[in-house]
C-alpha positions, 0 to 999 in steps of 0.5 A: 758571427761569421766573416764573408770577406776575410781581405776586407775584414782584416785591411778594417781592423789593421785601419781600426788598430792604427787609428787607437795605435797613436792616441795610446802611443800618445797617452805613454808618452805625453799629450803635448805632439798630438794636435787636431791633425792626429785626431781628425786621422785617428776618428777616420780611420778608427771609423773606416776600420769599423765600417770596412769589418762592419761590412765584412761580417755581412753577406750582401754588402760583402758579396758587393765589395767582392764584386767590386774588387773583382770587376775587371773594368777597376783592374783596367783602370788600376793598371791605366793609372800606374801606368801613366803614372809611372811614365810620368815620373819617369819623365819628370825624373829625368827633366830632374837629372837635366837640369842638374847635369846644366846646373852643373855645367854652368856653376861648376858647383858639387852639389849639382851632381849630388841631388843629380846622382840619385835621379840617374840610379831612379832612372836607370832604374826604371828603365832596367824594370820597365825592359825586363817587363817588357822581355816578360811580356813578350816572351808571355804572349 
């Protein structure tokens, strides 16, 4: 038995172990915490893990998965979706921060400062990360 695609094999093994961990934990702690959502999640994780393990052991399926992972179009789509989600979260965070500032100016309640301060820190960190990445890629190209 040879593993043809180790990345998929280890992902499948992790998924399988994660799917088995919840029932084992409930067996040790008590079944009153286990409900139907946990059961569905465990079944899906176990089936996904088994599927990935079996695909990594088959030569043709492993080659298909490897080619799919190396496809430039998929990388481009992933980069575009990450960039779009970053922009959306950046401006949603800015809107939340502006709303907290307006709420504080109208109500003079400190809860708006407590809600807005983490947003401000995240907004500044996102701006700094964007600036550093732009400088890095400008020097690289």
